[in-house]
VOGU-3710 file (C-alpha; in Angstrom, 3 decimals, decimal comma):
1> mtadaflivk> 9,339/52,096/-20,612  8,754/52,384/-16,854  6,193/55,066/-15,963  7,400/57,982/-13,871  6,538/57,669/-10,191  6,013/60,483/-7,688  5,558/61,119/-3,981  3,029/63,858/-3,219  2,872/65,238/0,325  -0,794/65,244/1,353
11> sgplegrqfr> -0,358/66,684/4,854  2,330/67,862/7,244  4,954/70,634/7,093  5,748/69,883/3,425  2,116/69,722/2,295  1,713/70,256/-1,436  5,332/69,376/-2,311  5,957/66,807/-5,034  9,023/64,590/-5,426  9,898/62,476/-8,463
21> lipgqittlg> 11,238/58,983/-7,733  14,365/58,290/-9,785  14,938/54,650/-10,842  18,101/53,242/-9,290  18,208/55,920/-6,592  17,212/55,406/-2,973  14,994/58,226/-1,679  15,581/58,680/2,052  13,116/60,516/4,313  13,669/61,861/7,808
31> raptnriavp> 14,404/64,849/9,984  18,132/65,037/9,136  18,985/67,592/6,405  21,083/64,933/4,617  17,931/63,068/3,561  16,678/63,514/-0,003  13,334/64,522/1,532  14,105/66,363/4,773  10,960/66,468/6,937  11,049/69,257/9,577
41> devcsrnhce> 9,010/67,302/12,121  10,268/66,459/15,634  8,088/63,329/15,667  10,158/61,914/12,781  13,456/60,143/13,359  16,591/61,596/11,800  16,686/58,750/9,284  13,097/57,528/9,285  12,427/55,468/6,160  13,440/55,016/2,525
51> vfqaggrwlv> 11,728/54,353/-0,793  13,545/52,252/-3,384  12,870/50,253/-6,527  13,068/46,480/-6,752  11,778/44,179/-9,467  10,062/47,023/-11,279  8,099/48,063/-8,164  8,618/50,769/-5,575  8,903/49,685/-1,941  9,027/51,551/1,350
61> rdlgsrngtk> 11,221/50,384/4,234  11,266/51,658/7,822  14,830/52,368/9,063  14,198/51,501/12,719  12,437/54,780/13,382  11,227/55,676/16,839  7,520/55,983/15,948  7,381/53,651/12,943  6,201/54,044/9,359  2,577/53,348/8,455
71> vqgqtidgdc> 1,183/52,253/5,094  -2,560/52,715/4,769  -2,718/53,144/8,546  -0,821/49,928/9,344  2,684/50,007/10,841  5,032/48,115/8,541  7,744/45,676/9,510  10,259/45,133/6,714  9,707/46,048/3,067  6,229/46,975/1,834
81> alqpgqqfql> 5,383/47,255/-1,863  3,524/50,447/-2,780  0,505/50,450/-5,061  -0,468/53,634/-6,955  -2,746/55,735/-4,809  -1,494/54,295/-1,510  -0,455/56,601/1,284  2,243/56,165/3,919  2,913/58,223/7,011  5,923/59,287/9,083
91> gstvlmytld> 5,127/61,543/12,002  2,472/64,042/10,909  3,522/63,835/7,261  1,395/61,756/4,878  2,719/61,042/1,386  0,921/59,445/-1,545  2,666/57,200/-4,074  1,286/57,853/-7,546  2,030/57,559/-11,239  -0,048/60,694/-11,864
101> ptgqgsdssi> 1,922/63,879/-11,055  -1,336/65,810/-10,631  -2,280/63,463/-7,795  -5,827/63,258/-9,175  -5,568/60,190/-11,406  -7,635/57,051/-11,179  -4,830/55,198/-9,462  -6,010/56,536/-6,114  -8,744/53,941/-6,114  -6,401/50,980/-6,438
111> rnplesdtat> -6,362/48,737/-3,394  -3,381/47,372/-1,558  -3,518/43,599/-2,115  -2,719/42,970/1,547  -5,192/45,482/2,974  -8,806/44,680/3,850  -11,269/45,440/1,056  -12,961/48,566/2,312  -15,122/48,776/-0,821  -17,032/45,651/0,231
121> evvtvgahpe> -19,027/45,338/3,434  -17,302/42,588/5,361  -19,630/40,983/7,880  -18,385/38,303/10,221  -21,083/35,938/11,538  -20,095/34,023/14,618  -21,716/30,585/14,538  -21,070/26,875/14,616  -22,022/25,463/11,199  -22,556/21,788/10,655
131> ilhrtrkssy> -19,248/20,255/9,490  -19,766/17,610/6,840  -16,142/16,653/6,056  -12,650/17,509/7,256  -9,349/16,480/5,730  -5,695/17,241/6,268  -4,321/15,146/3,395  -5,383/15,358/-0,222  -6,509/12,046/-1,684  -4,578/12,929/-4,841
141> esaeahtrdr> -1,607/11,456/-3,031  -3,327/8,070/-3,259  -4,386/7,156/-6,793  -6,567/4,319/-5,561  -9,044/6,807/-4,197  -10,042/8,001/-7,659  -11,430/6,496/-10,764  -9,139/6,664/-13,790  -11,348/9,230/-15,573  -11,703/11,628/-12,659
151> lgrdlarlyk> -8,052/11,372/-11,718  -6,947/12,264/-15,238  -9,407/15,133/-15,452  -8,474/16,715/-12,133  -4,737/16,200/-12,598  -5,015/17,972/-15,936  -6,771/20,872/-14,180  -4,135/20,943/-11,448  -1,332/20,911/-14,007  -2,893/23,761/-15,996
161> lamemgaatd> -3,503/25,780/-12,833  0,063/25,125/-11,612  1,448/26,467/-14,898  -0,686/29,605/-14,573  0,430/30,027/-10,938  4,058/29,801/-12,040  3,533/32,750/-14,374  2,192/35,020/-11,585  4,362/38,043/-10,863  3,106/38,953/-7,385
171> vadlaetvle> 0,916/37,649/-4,566  -2,218/39,460/-5,735  -1,823/38,079/-9,266  -1,233/34,596/-7,851  -4,344/34,760/-5,640  -6,435/35,973/-8,574  -5,236/33,042/-10,702  -5,929/30,461/-7,977  -9,403/31,762/-7,191  -10,365/31,821/-10,863
181> gllastaadi> -9,207/28,207/-11,180  -11,113/27,057/-8,089  -14,382/28,656/-9,175  -13,990/27,070/-12,618  -13,305/23,597/-11,220  -15,706/23,352/-8,248  -19,385/24,002/-7,501  -18,516/27,262/-5,716  -19,932/30,531/-7,033  -18,354/32,850/-4,430
191> gavlllavpt> -14,759/32,651/-3,237  -12,034/34,620/-1,485  -8,370/34,390/-0,545  -7,366/35,796/2,838  -3,698/36,055/3,790  -1,700/36,863/6,886  0,605/39,862/6,573  3,400/37,670/7,961  3,357/33,825/7,818  3,301/32,159/11,228
201> tevpscadlq> 3,850/28,766/12,832  1,459/29,709/15,652  -2,360/29,722/15,569  -3,334/33,168/14,272  -6,560/35,011/14,944  -9,160/35,475/12,211  -8,790/39,202/12,798  -5,237/38,934/11,403  -6,522/37,753/8,020  -6,523/40,355/5,264
211> lvvyksrtpm> -8,673/40,030/2,164  -6,460/39,837/-0,938  -9,014/39,044/-3,613  -12,620/37,823/-3,929  -14,868/36,784/-6,801  -18,597/36,262/-7,075  -20,502/34,737/-9,989  -23,791/35,925/-8,427  -25,196/39,399/-7,639  -24,262/38,784/-4,006
221> kyqrvsdsls> -20,999/40,110/-2,610  -18,519/38,092/-0,601  -18,930/38,199/3,167  -16,958/36,406/5,841  -19,251/33,766/7,230  -18,560/31,967/10,477  -15,371/32,926/12,269  -15,630/29,697/14,217  -15,161/27,672/11,018  -12,188/29,774/9,941
231> qlalkerdai> -10,613/29,580/13,382  -11,026/25,795/13,415  -9,342/25,480/10,009  -6,450/27,645/11,213  -6,073/25,748/14,462  -6,264/22,257/12,968  -4,653/23,213/9,614  -7,474/21,399/7,866  -9,678/21,796/4,848  -13,284/21,759/6,071
241> lardvhhdar> -16,565/21,220/4,195  -19,608/22,436/6,136  -23,276/23,235/5,746  -23,572/27,003/6,168  -24,920/28,821/9,207  -28,155/29,971/7,597  -29,524/26,522/8,425  -28,862/27,230/12,083  -32,087/28,503/13,676  -30,117/30,447/16,248
251> lskkesvhei> -28,929/32,800/13,475  -31,995/32,864/11,237  -32,732/36,474/12,194  -29,333/37,708/11,056  -29,671/39,814/7,922  -26,179/38,948/6,696  -27,091/35,270/6,573  -29,943/35,889/4,183  -27,785/38,233/2,106  -25,342/35,481/1,237
261> saesvicaal> -27,450/32,316/1,750  -24,498/29,964/1,263  -25,727/26,376/1,126  -22,266/24,905/1,681  -18,833/26,226/2,586  -15,214/25,089/2,122  -12,594/26,650/4,359  -9,056/25,465/3,553  -5,870/26,438/5,372  -2,926/27,557/3,234
271> rageslhglv> -0,029/25,483/4,577  3,636/25,384/3,595  5,583/23,123/5,898  5,074/24,420/9,424  3,961/27,865/8,271  0,426/29,130/7,815  -0,174/31,750/5,138  -3,954/32,180/5,348  -7,243/30,669/4,156  -9,304/29,991/1,062
281> hlystdlarp> -13,086/30,463/1,399  -15,455/28,900/-1,153  -19,272/29,222/-0,971  -22,042/27,597/-3,002  -25,367/29,443/-2,974  -27,059/26,943/-5,308  -29,162/24,440/-3,388  -29,108/22,089/-6,366  -25,306/22,192/-6,687  -23,686/22,065/-3,235
291> lgmedldftl> -19,981/21,684/-2,632  -18,963/18,060/-2,172  -16,127/15,844/-1,099  -14,466/16,002/-4,543  -14,508/19,793/-4,352  -12,928/19,633/-0,889  -10,227/17,292/-2,147  -9,414/19,463/-5,161  -9,414/22,667/-3,053  -6,944/21,193/-0,554
301> avadqfalsv> -4,565/20,140/-3,356  -4,729/23,632/-4,870  -4,354/25,299/-1,443  -1,168/23,358/-0,682  0,335/24,270/-4,054  -0,792/27,862/-3,614  0,887/28,160/-0,191  4,179/26,862/-1,590  3,917/29,285/-4,502  3,235/32,203/-2,129
311> enlqrreqla> 6,273/31,260/-0,062  8,510/30,931/-3,125  7,204/34,163/-4,618  7,744/36,095/-1,383  11,226/34,632/-1,029  11,993/35,560/-4,626  10,670/39,084/-4,081  12,774/39,460/-0,930  15,877/38,215/-2,736  15,157/40,480/-5,699
321> aglerakten> 14,590/43,449/-3,395  17,787/42,685/-1,498  19,739/42,236/-4,706  18,339/45,439/-6,180  19,146/47,342/-3,024  22,652/45,880/-2,909  23,186/46,765/-6,575  21,925/50,301/-5,981  24,103/50,780/-2,900  27,095/49,255/-4,658
331> qtlreqlrve> 26,616/51,473/-7,696  26,234/54,527/-5,457  29,426/53,698/-3,576  31,267/52,934/-6,806  30,190/56,285/-8,238  31,314/58,077/-5,099  34,652/56,276/-5,056  35,122/56,813/-8,788  34,642/60,545/-8,361  36,634/60,830/-5,158
341> telvgdstsm> 39,536/58,407/-5,468  40,164/57,332/-9,055  43,511/58,559/-10,253  42,934/58,986/-13,972  45,832/58,634/-16,393  48,063/56,055/-18,032  51,375/57,866/-18,127  54,517/56,349/-16,643  54,444/58,801/-13,728  50,771/58,035/-12,905
351> nrlrdrlsri> 51,365/54,291/-12,983  54,389/54,768/-10,740  52,315/56,921/-8,379  49,569/54,297/-8,146  52,127/51,584/-7,474  53,796/53,545/-4,668  50,422/54,528/-3,237  49,301/50,878/-3,001  52,429/50,063/-0,980  52,330/53,149/1,243
361> aptgatvlir> 48,617/53,302/2,099  48,382/50,211/4,382  51,457/51,146/6,467  50,000/54,020/8,482  53,115/56,153/7,907  52,985/59,947/7,676  52,977/61,001/4,028  54,101/64,244/2,403  52,542/64,864/-1,024  54,338/67,364/-3,229
371> gesgvgkelv> 53,186/68,950/-6,438  51,959/72,137/-8,029  48,571/73,583/-7,253  45,762/71,741/-9,014  47,553/68,438/-9,672  45,193/66,514/-7,363  47,071/66,212/-4,085  43,823/65,868/-2,100  42,723/63,120/-4,499  45,920/61,219/-3,698
381> araihlnsnr> 45,415/61,766/0,047  41,858/60,425/-0,123  43,077/57,373/-2,047  45,669/56,743/0,685  42,928/56,885/3,318  40,502/54,592/1,478  43,221/52,004/0,865  44,421/52,031/4,468  43,304/50,232/7,617  41,606/53,479/8,661
391> kngpfitmnc> 39,178/53,526/5,713  36,176/53,117/8,038  37,307/56,131/10,068  36,854/59,820/9,199  38,783/61,645/6,480  39,168/65,286/7,542  40,695/67,997/5,349  42,174/71,351/6,289  43,783/74,069/4,153  46,462/75,682/6,282
401> aalseslles> 46,696/78,752/4,047  43,014/79,611/4,236  42,986/81,049/7,773  44,897/83,456/9,951  47,280/82,080/12,581  44,803/82,346/15,480  41,918/80,818/13,533  44,139/78,042/12,181  45,131/77,030/15,708  41,484/76,973/16,772
411> elfghekgsf> 40,517/74,915/13,694  43,295/72,374/14,226  43,177/71,944/17,997  39,731/73,297/18,953  38,898/75,838/21,630  37,002/76,096/24,895  33,963/78,280/25,465  34,969/81,872/26,247  38,617/81,392/25,219  38,360/84,418/22,911
421> tgavnrkigk> 35,763/86,866/21,610  33,144/84,949/19,682  33,928/81,567/21,287  30,388/81,030/22,553  30,698/77,228/22,646  33,374/74,581/22,887  34,716/73,656/19,440  36,200/70,287/18,572  39,240/70,733/16,319  40,245/68,856/13,176
431> feqahqgtlf> 42,595/66,560/15,076  39,804/65,350/17,363  37,396/65,040/14,431  39,931/62,811/12,653  40,414/60,450/15,629  41,102/56,909/14,326  41,036/58,281/10,786  43,146/60,475/8,521  43,819/64,221/8,666  44,839/65,831/5,372
441> ldevgemsls> 46,633/69,165/5,760  46,973/71,041/2,483  49,549/73,809/2,029  51,262/72,743/5,247  54,194/75,005/4,391  52,055/78,056/5,179  51,822/77,274/8,923  53,295/79,825/11,293  56,278/78,744/13,408  54,270/78,791/16,653
451> iqakflrvle> 51,628/76,415/15,296  54,365/74,249/13,744  55,739/73,600/17,240  52,387/72,447/18,606  51,716/70,454/15,446  55,054/68,652/15,781  54,262/67,526/19,348  50,970/66,000/18,211  52,740/64,248/15,334  55,166/62,753/17,854
461> ghpfervggg> 52,238/61,282/19,799  51,966/63,839/22,609  48,554/65,072/23,841  47,520/68,665/23,217  45,239/71,257/24,792  42,402/73,145/23,149  42,827/76,899/22,857  41,895/78,379/26,235  41,693/74,943/27,862  43,800/72,904/30,264
471> aqvqvdvrvv> 42,546/69,365/29,652  44,923/67,025/27,818  43,487/65,617/24,583  44,991/62,429/23,134  44,181/61,409/19,546  45,064/58,606/17,164  45,406/60,241/13,763  47,334/59,527/10,577  48,589/62,764/9,019  48,900/63,229/5,273
481> aatnraleea> 50,326/66,630/4,376  50,677/68,397/1,046  52,571/71,392/-0,212  53,381/73,173/-3,457  56,146/75,092/-1,751  59,867/74,246/-1,722  60,089/73,294/1,967  63,885/72,961/1,783  64,175/76,659/0,933  61,673/77,526/3,682
491> vaegqfrkdl> 63,814/75,584/6,172  66,957/77,397/4,962  65,194/80,741/5,345  64,014/79,872/8,872  60,323/79,868/7,890  59,789/76,129/8,452  61,080/73,994/11,318  63,739/71,484/10,310  62,526/68,878/12,821  58,960/69,166/11,492
501> yfrlqvvelt> 60,266/68,853/7,933  61,943/65,524/8,728  58,913/64,338/10,735  56,601/64,970/7,788  58,961/63,488/5,216  58,650/59,874/6,370  57,276/58,948/2,954  57,133/61,373/0,062  54,911/61,236/-3,025  55,334/63,634/-5,935
511> veplrlrrtd> 52,479/64,309/-8,332  53,908/65,590/-11,596  52,304/68,608/-13,289  50,097/67,948/-16,276  52,544/69,489/-18,763  55,039/66,711/-17,884  52,532/63,923/-18,550  50,813/65,111/-21,696  49,707/61,581/-22,633  47,224/61,823/-19,742
521> ipilgqyfld> 45,562/64,964/-21,143  43,257/63,189/-23,682  42,313/60,563/-21,074  41,528/63,183/-18,438  39,725/65,336/-20,986  37,414/62,484/-22,015  36,896/61,532/-18,360  35,714/65,054/-17,491  33,704/65,291/-20,719  31,789/62,084/-19,850
531> kfarkigrpp> 31,314/63,229/-16,262  29,842/66,630/-17,110  27,759/65,278/-19,999  26,038/62,917/-17,550  25,703/65,686/-15,003  23,788/68,035/-17,326  21,929/65,302/-19,209  23,770/65,572/-22,528  24,394/62,548/-24,802  27,949/61,130/-24,956
541> mdfssaaldl> 30,400/63,520/-26,607  33,996/63,538/-27,800  36,684/65,938/-29,033  37,661/66,830/-32,556  41,286/66,029/-33,407  42,097/69,744/-33,585  40,595/70,287/-30,116  42,685/67,430/-28,694  45,831/68,912/-30,243  45,021/72,249/-28,636
551> lrnydwpgnv> 44,599/70,590/-25,219  47,860/68,634/-25,613  49,907/71,701/-26,558  48,682/73,885/-23,719  50,923/73,947/-20,623  48,096/73,857/-18,015  49,574/76,084/-15,283  46,474/75,249/-13,208  46,990/71,533/-13,929  44,096/69,063/-13,600
561> relqntiera> 41,869/71,593/-11,847  42,259/74,006/-14,766  41,597/71,203/-17,291  38,439/70,193/-15,431  37,137/73,766/-15,394  37,990/74,210/-19,078  36,080/71,058/-20,087  33,065/71,984/-17,959  32,994/75,444/-19,528  33,312/73,966/-23,030
571> iilttgprie> 30,460/71,483/-22,640  28,183/74,208/-21,262  28,905/76,583/-24,138  28,945/74,145/-27,062  25,793/73,259/-28,986  27,257/70,558/-31,231  27,805/66,822/-30,687  31,541/67,247/-30,095  33,966/69,742/-28,624  35,661/71,876/-31,279
581> vddiqlsalg> 38,596/74,274/-31,009  36,271/77,293/-30,834  34,536/75,801/-27,770  37,761/75,736/-25,725  38,783/78,902/-23,907  42,376/78,818/-22,654  44,382/81,276/-20,610  47,364/82,988/-22,190  49,435/81,752/-19,237  49,777/78,221/-20,525
591> rtahdtvslp> 50,348/78,735/-24,236  53,572/77,310/-25,671  55,505/77,787/-28,874  53,515/74,900/-30,368  50,372/77,010/-30,397  49,315/78,644/-33,612  47,600/81,479/-31,753  49,806/84,589/-31,605  49,742/86,851/-28,569  50,250/90,510/-29,526
601> gvvpaefqpq> 52,683/92,389/-27,346  54,197/89,259/-25,766  57,847/88,742/-26,777  59,606/85,664/-25,350  62,672/86,701/-23,364  66,013/85,012/-23,631  66,711/82,445/-20,942  68,145/83,789/-17,709  69,009/81,627/-14,677  66,510/82,447/-11,908
611> sldeierqhi> 65,286/80,894/-8,673  61,907/79,165/-8,597  60,577/81,820/-6,219  61,524/84,551/-8,712  59,876/82,671/-11,584  56,759/82,253/-9,437  56,752/85,969/-8,583  57,053/86,961/-12,239  54,372/84,471/-13,209  51,933/85,788/-10,590
621> latlqvtggn> 52,577/89,433/-11,498  52,143/88,606/-15,207  48,839/86,905/-14,447  47,629/89,971/-12,566  48,630/92,109/-15,544  46,610/89,870/-17,896  43,541/90,062/-15,626  43,820/93,841/-15,273  44,564/93,568/-11,557  41,540/91,352/-10,810
631> ksqaaqllgi> 42,870/89,232/-7,935  39,948/86,774/-7,834  40,301/86,016/-11,533  44,076/85,761/-11,223  43,780/83,331/-8,287  41,383/81,197/-10,311  43,768/81,083/-13,283  46,716/80,281/-11,017  44,724/77,529/-9,298  45,300/78,904/-5,788
641> erstldrklk> 43,122/80,412/-3,073  42,574/84,189/-3,071  44,025/84,310/0,468  47,204/82,575/-0,765  47,566/85,132/-3,570  47,128/88,032/-1,127  49,774/86,603/1,183  52,270/86,140/-1,649  51,680/89,690/-2,929  52,185/91,034/0,571
651> ryesdqksps> 55,480/89,141/0,761  56,606/90,602/-2,582  55,863/94,132/-1,321  57,811/93,423/1,859  60,785/92,123/-0,151  60,834/95,314/-2,251  60,834/97,532/0,854  63,585/95,536/2,587  67,177/96,725/2,037  69,066/94,494/-0,381
//
């Protein structure tokens, strides 16, 4: 099981905060509030960097920030693997990556394999040692250069070492394996691998080399000896055997020379094609056992194989990181789309709706979506947008019943500064926000006649003016409208413009209420059950057969929205592994004759022909009676906004006062 990983803020405005890294989730950091870790620091970019998992490791990536991201004090370029205890910085904020949530574990001492080894005194001695041998080509490529016995012995060592190198999981592990093999197969008793942070085809400086790993079979520690030798190996791409600088009288007073007392040195470039990856240093401190030509030959063969392995490993890590990131992003997008656009159900009406939607979406035509409150009209509108040629543009929503006439006009078309009390700045309206995208207008039948006129002109392609402004604003917007109102009756009553009605009704989609597609109820119920179980961390659950029967027989006046709320409430309240009848709380509004639950005091009336408006009025007033006059609760049960309920009640009062 993968250990939990954490980011602990060591300094900056969030100092002391701790964030858990979630496998499969990208943790973004930056000044913007949309980041998972929002850093209130002006020095940070809005989207500064991100931390993500790849190949079982956590990596940090700079997102093109203005001031860069530093790991252990070094500005990174590309992805950088984090080791426990390492710190990285954005702006004035320093965070530590750790597996210990207390931040005090032993992992803080672990070194970054590509950082210089600060625990060892690294002394560079500038000198010109006596070069004994140089070679650019390993004699293993020519079998005549070896006796049969030595060739077989060394090839066996190379084969064994190559197998061990192939099993390495990262660069540090690979370097450790190679150095162990070289010390076991040559006369060297001290060795080190130094790598460049980024491979190069140019001649790098010795200062660019970073110590990855070193080993010493003596009490003496590794020290860099002779930059001139290293620089020569990098420049000529050679493997060099030299007598060490302590024989040079010019440097005999240098303390570091006596500390290491290397009798002979091998410095081999790590080459892969035209690229240089770094150097291998091998020292022999034993006067009786100096490094020789055979050691040089073997080291060069290993160095060439090592460089190829480093290149392949880095390429594999990059591909794995890219694949992991792509999988994470794809899964994230799929989850978002699944939640936002999947039309769940297998009934005839849902299949017909999906089929019509797939043909309508790419056309760019204005769409009118009809259906009762809660059936998912916004879900259909979003699906139209995401399957259209405007899917990369914005999707803006607006509920026309939620605001007064003056505020609705300002929301739709925007306003200029000072156009009315409280207009302290210019406001861009929904139409401008939706430019080159889709504008979804819910409850479009609730618009006032004056706004309908302005709305119609925009639909016909004319420019408009912001409230209080004179500048003409031209937009390119696809309009998808929705209503649960009988627009034909509103037109007949003079409450909705006939020309706007025909302009909206280019293409019409009807979403049937849930009671007319009861075969979808178990599918939707399980969909919501799985969704909320994941959300609250519960194991997978299902329904008892009695619970499913109860859901099927209920009329769902609030439709899919009511079903979703019912399932969420049930999974919160239940303690068992499945949803039982007692866990489901239903409103009396949707009970049918199929229900076994009796409602005292409710006597079904004989059928009487009535208009839909009258049935709606009776239904709303009955709901208010059930809730004891609680309008908020009644609106929730009806699946409408509180403002919509208030407006309808006001209309009923007006109708009662009007002469018949």
